[in-house]
NUVO-301873 format. One record per residue (C-alpha): residue in three letters; x, y, z. Coordinates in steps of 0.5 Angstrom, whole numbers, padded with zeros to 4 digits, always signed. Example, Ala and Ser with C-alpha at 12.3 -4.5 7.8 and 13.67 -1.06 7.14 Angstrom:
ALA+0025-0009+0016SER+0027-0002+0014
END
This chain:
MET+0000+0000+0000ARG+0003+0007-0002PRO+0004+0013+0003PHE+0002+0019+0002ILE+0005+0024+0006PHE+0005+0032+0006THR+0008+0037+0010ALA+0004+0041+0015ILE+0005+0048+0015LEU+0004+0052+0022VAL-0003+0056+0022THR-0003+0062+0026LEU-0010+0064+0024PHE-0014+0060+0029THR-0021+0063+0030ASN-0024+0059+0023LEU-0022+0053+0027SER-0026+0053+0033HIS-0032+0049+0034ALA-0033+0051+0041GLY-0040+0054+0045ASP-0045+0059+0041LYS-0040+0059+0035TYR-0042+0052+0032ILE-0047+0052+0026TRP-0051+0046+0025PRO-0050+0043+0018ALA-0055+0044+0013PHE-0061+0040+0014THR-0064+0035+0008ASN-0069+0030+0009PRO-0067+0024+0005VAL-0071+0019+0002ILE-0071+0013+0007PRO-0070+0006+0003ASP-0076+0001+0004SER-0070-0004+0006LEU-0068+0001+0012LYS-0075+0002+0015THR-0075-0003+0019GLU-0069-0001+0023ASP-0070+0003+0030ALA-0066+0009+0028ILE-0061+0010+0022TYR-0056+0016+0021PHE-0057+0021+0016GLU-0051+0024+0018ASN-0045+0021+0021ARG-0039+0025+0021LEU-0032+0025+0025THR-0027+0031+0024ILE-0020+0030+0027ASP-0016+0036+0028PHE-0008+0035+0030MET-0007+0043+0032PRO+0000+0047+0033GLY+0002+0045+0041TYR+0002+0038+0041GLU-0006+0038+0042MET-0012+0034+0038SER-0019+0036+0037TYR-0024+0031+0036VAL-0031+0034+0033ASN-0037+0028+0032PHE-0043+0030+0029LYS-0048+0026+0028ARG-0056+0026+0025ILE-0061+0020+0027LYS-0067+0019+0025ILE-0072+0015+0030LEU-0075+0010+0026SER-0079+0006+0032LYS-0082+0005+0039LYS-0075+0002+0041GLY-0071+0007+0037VAL-0074+0012+0042GLU-0073+0008+0048SER-0066+0008+0046PHE-0064+0015+0044ILE-0069+0019+0050ASN-0063+0018+0054HIS-0057+0019+0049ASP-0050+0017+0053LEU-0043+0019+0052TYR-0037+0017+0055GLN-0031+0021+0056PHE-0024+0017+0056ASN-0019+0019+0062GLY-0015+0025+0059GLY-0020+0028+0054ILE-0023+0035+0056ILE-0030+0036+0052LYS-0030+0043+0050LEU-0037+0043+0047MET-0044+0039+0048LYS-0050+0041+0043ALA-0056+0037+0041ARG-0063+0039+0038ILE-0069+0035+0036ILE-0072+0037+0029LYS-0080+0035+0029PRO-0083+0033+0022ASP-0086+0039+0021GLY-0079+0042+0021SER-0080+0046+0029ILE-0074+0045+0032ILE-0072+0044+0040GLU-0066+0046+0042LEU-0064+0042+0049GLY-0062+0046+0054SER-0057+0045+0060GLU-0062+0042+0064ASN-0063+0036+0058ILE-0055+0035+0059LYS-0052+0032+0064GLU-0045+0031+0066THR-0044+0025+0071ALA-0037+0023+0074LEU-0036+0015+0074ASP-0031+0011+0078SER-0032+0006+0073LYS-0037+0003+0068SER-0036-0005+0067LYS-0037-0006+0060PHE-0033-0012+0060ARG-0027-0009+0058THR-0027-0001+0059THR-0027+0004+0064TYR-0029+0011+0064ILE-0029+0017+0068LYS-0035+0021+0066ARG-0042+0020+0062ILE-0045+0026+0059GLN-0053+0024+0058PHE-0057+0028+0053ILE-0064+0027+0055PHE-0069+0028+0049PRO-0076+0029+0053THR-0081+0030+0048LEU-0077+0025+0043GLN-0082+0021+0038VAL-0082+0016+0032ASP-0080+0020+0026ASP-0077+0026+0030ILE-0069+0027+0028ILE-0064+0029+0033ASP-0058+0033+0033VAL-0052+0031+0037VAL-0045+0035+0036TYR-0039+0034+0041GLN-0032+0036+0041VAL-0026+0032+0046ASP-0020+0036+0046TYR-0013+0032+0048LYS-0006+0035+0051SER-0002+0031+0046TYR-0002+0027+0040ASP-0005+0021+0038LEU+0001+0019+0033SER-0002+0013+0030ASP-0010+0010+0029CYS-0015+0006+0026ARG-0021+0010+0024TYR-0027+0006+0021LEU-0033+0009+0019GLU-0038+0003+0021SER-0041+0005+0027ASP-0048+0002+0031LEU-0053+0005+0026ILE-0053+0005+0019SER-0051+0011+0016LEU-0054+0014+0009ASN-0047+0019+0009SER-0041+0018+0013LYS-0035+0023+0013LEU-0029+0023+0016ALA-0024+0029+0015LEU-0016+0029+0018ARG-0014+0036+0018ASN-0006+0037+0020PHE-0005+0044+0023SER+0002+0041+0026GLN+0009+0041+0025PHE+0009+0034+0023ASP+0008+0030+0018LEU+0001+0026+0017THR+0001+0019+0013VAL-0005+0016+0011TYR-0007+0008+0009PRO-0014+0008+0006SER-0017+0001+0006LYS-0018-0001-0001SER-0026+0001-0001LEU-0023+0008+0002LYS-0018+0010-0004ASP-0022+0015-0007TYR-0022+0021-0002LYS-0020+0029-0003LEU-0015+0033-0001THR-0015+0040+0000LYS-0012+0045+0003GLU-0014+0050+0010GLY-0009+0056+0011GLY-0004+0052+0007SER-0005+0045+0011PRO-0007+0039+0008VAL-0014+0036+0010PHE-0016+0029+0008SER-0023+0028+0008TRP-0027+0021+0006GLU-0035+0021+0005ILE-0039+0015+0003LYS-0046+0013+0002ASN-0049+0007+0005VAL-0045+0005+0011PRO-0047-0002+0014LYS-0047-0002+0022ILE-0043-0006+0027ALA-0047-0007+0032GLU-0045-0005+0040ASN-0044-0010+0045ALA-0038-0013+0049PHE-0035-0017+0044ARG-0036-0011+0038ALA-0030-0013+0033TYR-0029-0010+0025PRO-0028-0016+0020GLU-0023-0015+0015SER-0027-0012+0010ALA-0029-0006+0015GLN-0028+0001+0012LYS-0022+0004+0015VAL-0017+0009+0015VAL-0010+0008+0019TYR-0005+0015+0020ASN+0001+0016+0023LEU+0004+0022+0025TRP+0011+0023+0025MET+0017+0027+0025PRO+0017+0031+0018GLY+0023+0029+0014GLU+0024+0022+0017VAL+0021+0016+0015LEU+0017+0011+0019ASP+0019+0004+0018TYR+0021-0002+0022ASN+0028+0000+0023VAL+0026+0006+0027ILE+0022+0002+0031TYR+0026-0004+0032SER+0033+0001+0034GLY+0028+0005+0039ASP+0026-0002+0041TYR+0033-0005+0043ASP+0035+0002+0046LEU+0030+0002+0050TYR+0031-0005+0054HIS+0038-0005+0053VAL+0041-0001+0058LYS+0047-0002+0064PRO+0044-0007+0068GLY+0048-0006+0074PHE+0049-0014+0075LYS+0056-0018+0074SER+0051-0023+0072PHE+0044-0023+0073SER+0044-0031+0072GLU+0049-0032+0078GLU+0044-0028+0082LEU+0038-0032+0080TYR+0042-0038+0082ALA+0044-0035+0088ALA+0037-0033+0091GLY+0034-0040+0089ILE+0029-0036+0084ALA+0032-0040+0078LYS+0036-0047+0078PRO+0043-0049+0073ASP+0039-0056+0072LEU+0033-0053+0069SER+0031-0052+0062VAL+0031-0045+0060LEU+0023-0045+0059GLU+0023-0047+0066ASN+0027-0042+0069ILE+0023-0036+0066ASN+0017-0039+0069ARG+0020-0039+0076ILE+0023-0032+0075THR+0016-0030+0072GLN+0013-0033+0079TYR+0018-0029+0083PHE+0017-0023+0080GLU+0008-0024+0081LYS+0009-0026+0088GLU+0015-0023+0091THR+0015-0016+0088SER+0011-0010+0088TRP+0008-0007+0082ASN+0012+0000+0080GLU+0006+0004+0081ASP+0006+0011+0078ASP+0013+0010+0076LYS+0015+0012+0082MET+0022+0009+0080PRO+0024+0012+0074THR+0026+0008+0067SER+0032+0010+0067SER+0034+0007+0073LYS+0038+0000+0073PRO+0035-0007+0072ALA+0039-0009+0078ASP+0036-0003+0083PHE+0029-0006+0081TYR+0031-0013+0082TYR+0034-0011+0089LYS+0029-0007+0091HIS+0023-0012+0089VAL+0020-0008+0084ILE+0018-0009+0077ASP+0015-0006+0071TYR+0013-0007+0065THR+0020-0005+0062ASN+0024-0008+0067TYR+0021-0015+0066PHE+0023-0015+0059ARG+0030-0012+0061LEU+0031-0017+0066ILE+0028-0023+0062GLN+0032-0021+0056LEU+0038-0021+0060TYR+0037-0028+0063LEU+0037-0030+0056GLU+0043-0027+0052GLU+0047-0029+0059ASN+0045-0036+0057GLU+0046-0035+0049VAL+0039-0037+0048THR+0036-0034+0041TYR+0030-0030+0041HIS+0026-0025+0037VAL+0022-0019+0038GLY+0014-0019+0036PHE+0009-0014+0036THR+0001-0015+0035ASN-0006-0012+0037ASP-0012-0013+0039ILE-0016-0017+0035SER-0023-0014+0037SER-0020-0007+0033GLY-0018-0011+0028VAL-0013-0016+0025PHE-0006-0013+0024GLU-0004-0011+0018HIS+0002-0013+0014GLY+0005-0008+0009TYR+0006-0001+0012VAL+0008+0001+0019GLY+0002+0003+0024LEU+0004+0005+0031HIS-0002+0003+0033GLN-0001-0004+0031LEU+0004-0005+0036GLU+0000-0005+0043TYR+0003-0011+0045ARG+0010-0013+0045PHE+0012-0020+0046LEU+0019-0025+0046LEU+0019-0031+0041ILE+0024-0035+0045GLU+0027-0040+0040THR+0030-0046+0045ALA+0032-0050+0038PRO+0031-0049+0031GLY+0024-0049+0029ASN+0022-0050+0037GLU+0019-0043+0039HIS+0016-0041+0044PHE+0012-0034+0046LEU+0013-0030+0053PHE+0008-0024+0053GLY+0009-0018+0058PRO+0005-0017+0064ALA-0001-0013+0064GLY+0000-0010+0071LYS+0001-0013+0078ASN-0004-0019+0077GLY-0003-0020+0070PHE+0003-0024+0069TYR+0004-0029+0063TYR+0008-0035+0063VAL+0011-0039+0057ASP+0006-0040+0052GLU+0000-0036+0055ILE-0002-0031+0051PRO-0007-0025+0052THR-0014-0027+0050TRP-0015-0020+0046CYS-0009-0023+0042GLU-0010-0030+0040GLY-0011-0032+0033ASN-0009-0025+0030GLN-0003-0024+0026ALA+0004-0020+0028ILE+0010-0018+0026ILE+0017-0021+0028LEU+0023-0016+0028SER+0031-0020+0029GLY+0037-0018+0027LYS+0041-0012+0028PRO+0040-0005+0030LYS+0039-0001+0023GLU+0039-0008+0020VAL+0032-0010+0022VAL+0030-0017+0019LEU+0022-0017+0018SER+0018-0024+0019LYS+0011-0025+0019ALA+0007-0030+0025VAL+0000-0032+0027ILE-0001-0032+0034PRO-0004-0038+0036GLN-0011-0039+0038SER-0013-0044+0044ASP-0019-0048+0044TRP-0024-0051+0048THR-0020-0056+0050ASN-0014-0051+0053ASN-0019-0047+0057LYS-0023-0051+0062HIS-0027-0050+0069VAL-0028-0057+0072ALA-0032-0057+0079ASN-0034-0063+0083ILE-0039-0060+0089ILE-0042-0064+0094ILE-0047-0062+0098LYS-0048-0066+0105THR-0055-0065+0109ALA-0058-0069+0115ASP-0064-0067+0110LEU-0067-0063+0105SER-0071-0059+0111ALA-0064-0057+0115GLN-0062-0051+0115LYS-0055-0052+0114GLN-0051-0056+0109ILE-0044-0058+0108LEU-0040-0056+0102ASN-0034-0060+0100ARG-0032-0057+0093ARG-0026-0058+0088ASP-0025-0053+0082SER-0020-0054+0077PHE-0018-0048+0072SER-0014-0049+0066GLY-0011-0044+0060LEU-0014-0038+0060TYR-0018-0039+0067SER-0011-0041+0070THR-0008-0034+0067ALA-0014-0030+0071PHE-0015-0034+0077ARG-0008-0036+0080ASN-0006-0030+0083PRO-0009-0030+0091LYS-0011-0023+0090ASN-0015-0024+0084ALA-0021-0027+0089GLU-0026-0023+0087GLY-0026-0027+0080PHE-0027-0033+0084LYS-0033-0030+0087ARG-0036-0028+0081LEU-0037-0036+0079ASN-0040-0037+0086VAL-0033-0040+0089SER-0032-0037+0096ASP-0027-0031+0096THR-0025-0033+0103ILE-0024-0041+0104ILE-0020-0042+0098LYS-0013-0047+0098PRO-0009-0047+0092THR-0005-0052+0090GLU+0001-0052+0086VAL+0000-0049+0078LYS+0003-0055+0073ASP+0008-0052+0070VAL+0007-0053+0063TYR+0002-0050+0058PRO-0005-0050+0060TYR-0002-0050+0067ASN-0008-0053+0070MET-0009-0050+0077SER-0014-0053+0083ILE-0017-0050+0089LYS-0021-0054+0095GLN-0026-0051+0098ASP-0030-0053+0105ASP-0035-0049+0107THR-0042-0049+0111LEU-0048-0046+0106GLU-0055-0045+0108ASN-0062-0046+0105LEU-0060-0049+0099PHE-0067-0053+0099SER-0074-0049+0099GLU-0080-0053+0101PHE-0086-0053+0096ASP-0090-0059+0099THR-0090-0064+0103LYS-0083-0068+0103LEU-0083-0064+0096TYR-0076-0059+0096ALA-0074-0055+0090PHE-0067-0054+0088HIS-0062-0050+0084ALA-0056-0048+0082LYS-0055-0040+0082GLU-0052-0040+0089LEU-0046-0045+0086ILE-0045-0044+0079PRO-0045-0038+0075ASN-0051-0036+0070TYR-0047-0032+0065ILE-0042-0035+0060TYR-0037-0029+0060PHE-0039-0024+0066GLU-0045-0022+0070ASP-0051-0018+0066GLU-0049-0021+0059ILE-0056-0023+0058GLU-0058-0015+0057GLU-0053-0014+0052SER-0056-0014+0044PRO-0054-0019+0039GLY-0048-0017+0035THR-0047-0017+0028TYR-0039-0019+0028SER-0036-0021+0034VAL-0030-0024+0037LEU-0031-0028+0044PRO-0026-0027+0049TYR-0024-0035+0048SER-0027-0042+0047LYS-0028-0046+0053GLN-0031-0052+0057GLN-0034-0051+0063LYS-0036-0057+0067TYR-0040-0058+0074ALA-0042-0064+0077ILE-0046-0063+0083TYR-0048-0068+0088ILE-0053-0068+0093GLU-0052-0073+0098ALA-0058-0074+0104ARG-0057-0078+0111ASP-0064-0082+0109THR-0067-0084+0102ILE-0069-0078+0097LYS-0072-0079+0091LEU-0072-0076+0084ALA-0078-0073+0083ASP-0078-0068+0076LYS-0081-0071+0070ILE-0075-0067+0066THR-0068-0070+0067THR-0065-0066+0061LEU-0064-0060+0058SER-0060-0058+0052LYS-0059-0053+0046GLU-0054-0054+0041ASN-0052-0050+0035SER-0046-0048+0030VAL-0043-0044+0036GLY-0043-0049+0041SER-0047-0053+0046VAL-0050-0052+0053LYS-0054-0058+0057CYS-0056-0060+0064ASP-0057-0068+0066ILE-0060-0070+0073ILE-0059-0077+0076GLN-0060-0082+0081THR-0054-0085+0083ASN-0056-0089+0089PRO-0062-0088+0094LYS-0059-0083+0098THR-0056-0079+0092ILE-0057-0075+0086LYS-0053-0072+0081ILE-0054-0066+0077SER-0048-0064+0071TYR-0048-0058+0067GLU-0044-0056+0062ILE-0042-0050+0057LYS-0038-0052+0051LEU-0036-0046+0046ILE-0032-0048+0039LYS-0033-0042+0036ARG-0031-0035+0037THR-0031-0031+0032LEU-0038-0030+0031VAL-0038-0027+0023THR-0046-0027+0021PRO-0052-0024+0025LEU-0055-0031+0026GLU-0048-0034+0029ASN-0049-0028+0034GLN-0056-0030+0035GLU-0054-0037+0036TYR-0049-0034+0041ILE-0055-0030+0045ASP-0059-0037+0044LEU-0054-0041+0048LEU-0053-0036+0053LYS-0061-0035+0055GLU-0061-0042+0055TRP-0056-0043+0060ALA-0058-0038+0065ASN-0066-0042+0064MET-0061-0048+0067VAL-0058-0045+0072ILE-0064-0042+0076LYS-0068-0049+0074LYS-0072-0052+0080TRP-0071-0059+0081ILE-0075-0063+0085ILE-0073-0068+0090GLN-0078-0072+0095GLU-0076-0074+0102VAL-0078-0082+0102
END
């Protein structure tokens, strides 16, 4: 893909660039004909525009304008309160909205209908927000049109990004403009469908703009992703006169991770402390070193120790961070003459890593590709914070299955190669539990719980750190009475825990000697996260990972009990996976209830597959709350 590079010229006259406050002029209103094929939508964009300004003084400005046609009562319900979420670091400079009624009358929203709320966090699976802006349209009706504009300014440049035209609604007309008023060069890489764009000048500075009709939607939900066919523009903002290539990336990377270590021999330090052992393999020792950092060091919060500190200072002070983790691991590999390469990839939900250009935004995740022998390669990713260390061949869930770039060789003589990050399947990622409930009789207030849980793959990655007890709690495993056993030393790092507890009132009497039991207090009634069932179906989604969950619940009574339910099996299976539940009598005093989720498909590429996932989710939730009838004999 050939880049288009233009040198920016400083602009001294800024008044015509400002969008803030009362100076903003609404775009001219037109009422286009809606195709019959779109009249079943709840709402569509008449206009969906984004303007990104790279301003002098290292500032950026994003101006979003949306003109939305409401087509159904559900559309009214969705947009009567229209929320925006401000990410950390941005300043909202402009917030305006209005309603255009079918008769042409206009209702401007006043300050009482535009509310700003501070939030500690907003749990939408992976994203944290700090502020909510809420536009309230109290008189909104079907056939109304709403205009919303907001401007977010940042005090630094985003040097590289990928902007998609697809959004949460179908758009009759979408526009994207990149305006470069900075001292840097702006390089754009449009996708094939966006090669036809306009290049104009404003104040002598370049403006790239795209205007596309009938842009499809990507439904907004927790697992939304962008297919390779999505319409997008990648940009880089870089120093004038310099070519941004992988030699530049590799040289900068080499300099950052090769500093004076402050050790005579890091390996000997590790052996003397018993952290590593000379008789173990390199990979075994890397895991031991990683486990040491995970359990015995504190995280360098707020960069209290500067990056310029020697790696030895971090090691001796029992402090670690992302940069010095890699510095120390690479030092150990080099001392032991182990070949490794540096790799980069990105979040697959943001798009597939593309080769053929250097996109800084694609270098989100750094990893080492360690060669223990020719053709024998292993991945090692850097930590995502104190509770986010990865062992050898563990891969962050959002990187699995994505493409990557591998860099090796000497600085300024980089050798490029391509790779595909491995993707685990349901046989790797398992949560298996055997749960025994012992009770004197079903009317007893208290029951004895003996529980054994086994985690592997991405489950082990998420839950092996004791500080992640909250994760166990969400799975209805006690967060207080947990006795972890050793984690196995090879992928998928099976980990087991046991739990002995006393629970209350697991059985409810509804008739003479007839009792109801459900598993909601013992197993999760969702597949990936709480309240997931409230998410709308996607159009193109990437689930976090394929997996299997199996739970066997044994109800053991002192006296004879009998299964009184006529239904003994519940199940649903489709192309995405399956869920099932069985109940059987194993002996006169014991009843066994088995639950299983098996997800075999991770990328859902059609609305049908997305709906099939929702169908499994709903069926699983019903199984977990299903009341099984048990009779005392």
